[in-house]
C-alpha positions, 0 to 999 in steps of 0.5 A: 499499500505504501509503494502505491501511495509512493507511484501515486504521489510520483505520478501526481507530482510529473503531472502537476509539473508537465501542467504548471511548465506548459501554463507558465508561458504561453506557447506562442510566447515560446515561439517567439522567443525561441525563433528571435534573432541574435542581437545585431551585435552578435553575429551568428557563428558558423559550424565548426565540425572539429568543435562539434566532433570533441564536444560530441565525443566529450557527451559520450564521455561524461555519460560514461561517467554515470554508467558504467563508471561511477556504477562500478565505482560506488557499487563495489563499496557497498555491502553485496546485498544492495550492488544492483540497488546503486547500479540501479540508481545510477542508470535510472537516474541517466534515464529519469534527468535526460527526460527532464533537462529535454522538457524544461531543464535545459530551458531553466539552466541556459534559456535567455540573461535573466539574473536568477533563472532561465526563461522558457524558450527551449522548453521542450527542446523548442528552437534547439534544434533547428529553425525555419526560414520560407519553409526550409529548415536551416541547421544546425542551430548555432549561437554566439552563446555557445560559440561554433557548435549547436545548440543541440551539441550544447544541450547534450554536452550539459545535460550529462552534467545534469545525469551525474549530479544527482547520481553523486548524491547517492553515495550519500544515503546509499543502502537506506533510502527508498528507491521512489524517495530517491526519485522524486528528490532527484526531479525537485532537486535537479529542477530547485537546485541544480538548473538555478546554479547552473543558470547563475554561473554558466549562463548569465545569472549572479555567480556568472564571471563578467556578468551584469548581474553579478555585483552580489559576488564581486563582479563573477566567479570562475567555474570551468566544469563544474566546482561549484554546479556540480561538486559543491552542491552534490557534495553538500546536499550529500551530506544533509541527506546523511544527517537527515536520513541517519545512520545505516542500521548497525553503523559503528558497531558492525563491519561494513567493508566494501564487497568488491574492490575490484568493482570501485577501481574499475569505476575509478579508472573509468571515471578518469578516463570519462573526466577529460570529456567533462573538463576538456570538454567544457572549452566547448571546442578543440583548440588550446584551451581544451588541450591545457584543461586536458593536462590539468586534468590529468596531472591533478588525478595523478597527484591526488592519488599519490597524495591520498596513498602517501597519506595513508602510508604515514598513518597506517603504515600501508597504500591502498588500493581504494585509498589510491582510487579515492584520492584520484576522485579527489584530485579530479574534483578538485581541479574541475573548476579551475581545469582551464585557468591553470597551469600544469605546475599549480594542477599538480599542486591542486591535487596534492591538496585535495589527496590529503584535504579530502583524506582528512575529510574522509577519516578525521572529521567524519569521525569526529561528527560521526556521521554517516556518508556511506561513499564520502560523497561529502568528504571527496565532492563536498570538500574537494569541490569547495578547495578547488573553487578557492584554489582557482581564485588562487592560481587562475591566469590569463596565460591560459585562458584570457576570460578577464574583462578590461585586461583585469588580472586573475588569480591571486599568484598574478595579483589579480582578486579573483579569490574574494569572488570565488569565496563568496560564490561557493559560500551561497553555493554552500547555503542553497544546496543546504536550504533546498535540500532540507526543504526538499528532504522534509517535505518528501519525509512528511509524505513518502517517508525517506527511508525503507523499513527496518526489515527492508534494509535487513533483507538488502535494498536489491531484494526488497526495492527491485526483487532481484539479487546481483548474486546467486550462488548454486 
């Protein structure tokens, strides 16, 4: 009966969201906005097939990060009775978030140039793929805001970020959250947290570097590939989830070791490869900035893995596979906001800092406050993303990517004042993620409940939520 109520609530929410979006902007107004020509001062760019090929490849690489990458990385860390539950979350979110992005997510994130939220010009993919002139289609549709690639390609690439971000949060409530609650949470969180933050940082909103609306953020912050939008938002939200759901049964009194570290090692390697699309793809072209971001990403990942393993070697006497994999991911997280703005040596320094700081967050900090962040989503993504956002304000340089306005210096290392904006943007992202996630979870808990029953948790989510087993012994 409770499952039926959960499904009914899900259906009602989906219908209400669709009706609200349909009625909020008249169809004629949406068509008019989509067909509006570019501003006279902005020439319509022509298609660059090389840039388009790289962005399509990057889109596939970022999708590859969620499944199989994250699915294997996370599923190896849980107990064997929950392996399918974690994989299901990642694969299901690939489906769910894709449809939300197509229906309204892309429009809320990248439609128009307002301060707080995108308009409805791309609602239901209206105006994304082609325009019509004299009865003939003109394609691909390029736009000055996205450069020499079709808007369709930009939509696909950014949609892959929309998929993986809520999947990262799943690491905090692994092994104890209802699947129905996870679905509803992801819909609401993606719409109410991710889309506004994405617009603020990567479109023309209040945190975007150089935006006319960025007065609140000292002229705007830099986030090349998702330090604030993806990692701080998901990591901080993950901490809120862990605190509100409470600890797993037996946490702290029963052993809960990872059931298959080979999965985790393979998943980490896949994440490393996919991250090149994540970061270098964010150049939105196949030029020098993409090459620099690629190099910075690789160096930071290597340095993070070495740093975490070294910390284990010093404190525990042995470096572990899990620690090295976690360090690699921490280095990747930390370099993400800075990847298109820093040189190789600072990238190595950022990787080392991430390996050390995230190691301490996942061991000392977690032990001190005794919260059950099951797979260290906060310790790696929340802490690593915040560290990366701040260090971007230290190491960003025009020598890599001259995005400064009127010749202004960027990072502290070259005498600029970007650091202030980076701290403000990180703080605002923390505040939004905490408040919105708290409200969403409280509403869901009061309506359908967040956590599976004691019996279902003991049985495992594979059987209790999906009626399947990951391992069958004959």
